[in-house]
C-alpha positions as CSV (number, residue, x, y, z in Angstrom):
1,M,142.5,147.8,146.5
2,S,145.4,147.9,144.0
3,W,149.2,147.4,144.0
4,T,151.3,150.4,143.0
5,Y,154.8,151.5,142.5
6,E,155.5,155.3,142.9
7,I,158.4,156.9,141.1
8,A,158.9,160.5,142.3
9,L,161.2,162.7,140.1
10,R,162.7,165.9,141.4
11,G,164.9,168.6,139.9
12,A,165.0,172.2,139.0
13,S,161.6,173.6,137.7
14,D,163.1,174.4,134.3
15,Q,163.7,170.7,133.7
16,S,160.0,169.9,133.4
17,P,160.0,169.9,129.5
18,V,163.2,167.7,129.5
19,L,161.5,165.2,131.9
20,Q,158.4,165.1,129.7
21,H,160.5,164.4,126.7
22,W,162.4,161.7,128.5
23,L,159.2,159.9,129.6
24,G,157.7,160.0,126.1
25,A,161.0,158.9,124.4
26,G,160.9,155.4,125.8
27,P,160.2,154.8,129.5
28,R,156.4,155.1,129.1
29,Q,156.3,152.3,126.6
30,A,158.8,150.2,128.7
31,F,156.5,150.7,131.7
32,L,153.4,149.6,129.6
33,R,155.2,146.4,128.7
34,L,155.7,145.3,132.4
35,P,153.7,142.1,133.0
36,G,150.5,142.6,135.0
37,L,150.5,146.4,134.6
38,A,147.0,147.8,134.6
39,H,147.8,151.5,133.9
40,I,150.2,154.4,134.4
41,D,149.2,157.6,136.1
42,V,151.5,160.6,135.5
43,Y,151.2,163.5,137.9
44,V,152.6,167.0,137.4
45,P,152.3,170.1,139.6
46,A,148.9,171.8,139.2
47,A,148.7,175.2,137.5
48,G,147.2,178.0,139.6
49,P,147.1,178.7,143.3
50,A,146.0,175.8,145.5
51,R,144.6,177.3,148.8
52,D,145.0,174.9,151.7
53,P,144.8,177.2,154.7
54,Y,147.3,175.0,156.6
55,N,149.9,173.9,154.0
56,D,151.8,175.5,151.2
57,D,154.6,173.1,150.5
58,A,157.4,174.0,148.0
59,G,159.9,171.8,146.4
60,G,157.6,169.0,145.3
61,P,158.3,166.5,142.5
62,L,158.4,167.7,138.9
63,M,156.6,164.4,138.1
64,I,155.2,161.4,139.8
65,V,154.8,158.2,137.8
66,M,152.4,155.8,139.4
67,L,152.5,152.2,138.1
68,D,149.4,150.3,139.0
69,F,149.5,146.5,138.9
70,R,146.7,143.9,138.8
71,S,148.2,141.9,141.6
72,R,150.7,142.0,144.4
73,D,152.7,139.3,142.6
74,A,152.9,141.4,139.5
75,L,154.1,144.4,141.4
76,A,156.7,142.2,143.2
77,G,157.8,140.8,139.8
78,A,158.3,144.2,138.3
79,V,160.4,145.3,141.3
80,Q,162.5,142.2,141.6
81,S,163.1,141.6,137.8
82,G,164.8,144.9,137.2
83,G,162.1,146.0,134.7
84,I,161.4,149.2,136.6
85,A,165.1,150.0,136.9
86,E,165.7,149.4,133.2
87,A,162.8,151.7,132.3
88,C,164.2,154.4,134.5
89,S,167.7,154.3,133.1
90,G,168.9,157.3,131.3
91,L,167.3,159.9,133.5
92,P,168.2,163.5,132.5
93,A,171.1,165.0,134.4
94,G,170.0,166.7,137.6
95,I,166.9,164.6,138.1
96,A,166.7,162.5,141.3
97,A,164.3,159.6,141.6
98,T,162.8,157.8,144.6
99,G,160.6,154.7,144.6
100,A,158.0,153.2,146.9
101,A,155.8,150.1,146.6
102,F,152.3,150.4,148.1
103,E,149.1,148.7,148.8
104,R,146.6,151.3,147.6
105,R,143.1,151.4,149.2
106,F,140.1,153.2,147.8
107,Y,137.3,154.7,150.0
108,P,133.7,155.8,149.5
109,I,132.7,159.4,149.0
110,G,129.6,161.2,150.2
111,D,126.8,158.8,151.0
112,D,128.0,156.1,148.6
113,A,128.7,152.7,150.1
114,T,131.2,151.6,147.4
115,P,134.7,152.9,147.1
116,A,135.1,155.6,144.3
117,P,137.6,154.9,141.5
118,L,140.3,157.4,140.7
119,E,138.9,159.3,137.8
120,A,139.0,163.1,138.5
121,P,142.1,164.8,137.2
122,F,143.1,167.0,140.2
123,S,144.8,165.3,143.1
124,Y,146.1,166.5,146.4
125,V,149.0,164.1,147.1
126,V,150.0,163.8,150.8
127,R,152.8,161.7,152.2
128,Y,153.7,161.1,155.9
129,H,157.4,160.2,156.4
130,R,158.9,158.2,159.2
131,P,159.5,158.2,162.1
132,A,156.6,158.1,164.6
133,E,156.8,157.0,168.2
134,D,154.4,154.2,167.5
135,E,154.0,153.8,163.7
136,A,151.2,151.2,163.9
137,A,149.2,153.4,166.2
138,F,149.7,156.3,163.9
139,V,148.6,154.4,160.8
140,N,145.6,152.9,162.5
141,N,144.5,156.2,163.8
142,Y,144.9,157.8,160.4
143,L,142.9,155.1,158.6
144,A,140.1,155.3,161.3
145,T,139.6,159.0,161.1
146,H,140.8,160.7,158.0
147,P,139.1,159.0,155.0
148,Q,135.7,158.9,156.9
149,T,135.8,162.7,157.3
150,Q,137.3,163.4,153.9
151,R,134.3,161.7,152.2
152,R,132.3,164.8,153.4
153,L,134.5,167.3,151.7
154,P,132.4,169.3,149.2
155,G,133.1,168.2,145.6
156,I,135.2,165.2,146.6
157,R,135.6,162.7,143.8
158,G,138.1,160.2,145.2
159,I,139.9,159.1,148.4
160,L,142.9,156.8,148.5
161,C,145.4,155.7,151.2
162,Y,148.8,154.3,150.4
163,L,150.3,151.7,152.7
164,P,154.0,151.0,152.1
165,L,155.0,147.4,151.3
166,D,158.3,147.3,153.2
167,D,159.2,143.8,152.1
168,L,159.3,145.0,148.5
169,Q,161.5,148.0,149.3
170,T,164.7,146.0,150.0
171,G,166.6,145.7,146.8
172,A,164.1,147.9,145.0
173,P,165.4,149.6,141.9
174,L,165.3,153.2,143.1
175,A,166.3,155.1,146.3
176,R,163.8,154.4,148.9
177,A,161.1,157.0,149.9
178,D,160.7,156.2,153.6
179,Y,156.9,156.7,154.0
180,M,154.6,155.7,156.8
181,I,151.4,156.3,154.9
182,G,150.2,158.2,151.9
183,N,146.9,159.9,151.1
184,E,145.3,161.3,148.0
185,V,142.0,163.2,147.5
186,A,140.8,163.9,144.0
187,F,138.6,166.7,142.6
188,D,137.4,167.8,139.2
189,D,139.7,170.9,139.2
190,I,141.7,173.2,141.5
191,F,138.6,175.4,142.0
192,A,136.7,172.5,143.5
193,F,139.6,171.7,145.7
194,N,139.9,175.3,146.9
195,A,136.2,175.4,147.8
196,A,136.6,172.1,149.8
197,M,139.6,173.6,151.6
198,A,137.4,176.6,152.7
199,S,134.7,174.3,154.2
200,P,134.1,173.3,157.8
201,V,135.2,169.7,157.0
202,R,138.7,171.0,156.4
203,Q,138.7,172.3,160.0
204,E,137.6,168.8,161.2
205,L,140.5,167.3,159.3
206,R,142.9,169.7,161.0
207,A,141.5,168.7,164.4
208,H,142.3,165.0,163.5
209,F,145.8,166.0,162.5
210,N,146.4,167.7,165.9
211,A,145.2,164.6,167.7
212,F,147.4,162.1,165.7
213,P,149.8,160.0,167.8
214,R,153.2,161.7,168.0
215,F,155.4,161.6,164.9
216,S,158.5,163.6,163.9
217,G,158.8,162.8,160.2
218,A,158.0,165.3,157.5
219,V,154.5,165.5,156.0
220,T,154.1,166.9,152.5
221,H,151.1,168.2,150.5
222,Y,151.4,168.6,146.7
223,P,148.6,169.8,144.4
224,M,148.9,167.9,141.1
225,T,147.1,167.0,137.9
226,R,147.0,163.5,136.6
227,V,146.8,161.9,133.2
228,R,146.3,158.1,132.7
229,S,147.8,155.7,130.1
230,A,146.1,152.3,129.8
231,G,148.2,149.2,130.1
């Protein structure tokens, strides 16, 4: 388990170099100075075609900055102190930012009994947005079915679920991303991901999706690559 703040940054595709420059020009170091920060993960859209037979979502973030904290109190302090807002000041023109605080849970892969750390550089970043007819039933069903089947995907290297911390969203420094739950599966590269998406396990996951409790919010799937900076 870890405690995480997501900053999703969106804009026109030709602004990616400008956004990379902005991050390196000051915000990265400001984030690294936040008390209790363990590390930063920076996600950008993956190069090459990702072949999920059921999803091909466009319009994803140009960048996701994931701030991982050593405790819930450290995350709460970063949200409430204004440290995250200060680090995000001076965003390039045309870039929109949303934020979300999460409890992040790690799950075992394959036959392992221990949850796998997030180490592989390719991630499939999935977010379910509100509303659902019964949000608690939706989340409980998801946690009970999806990670346990995802662990059997060929080549899987990591499974994470993201549970929103709504009490830390009020007064948060960025516009709120109104998620119900997030999921992330990690692979060594896009080729391993594509092989997993062509497996029978992907069909099982689709069957789970079709049996989920009713929801009407958006669900997004973005193939991304990740680089970590230590805190």
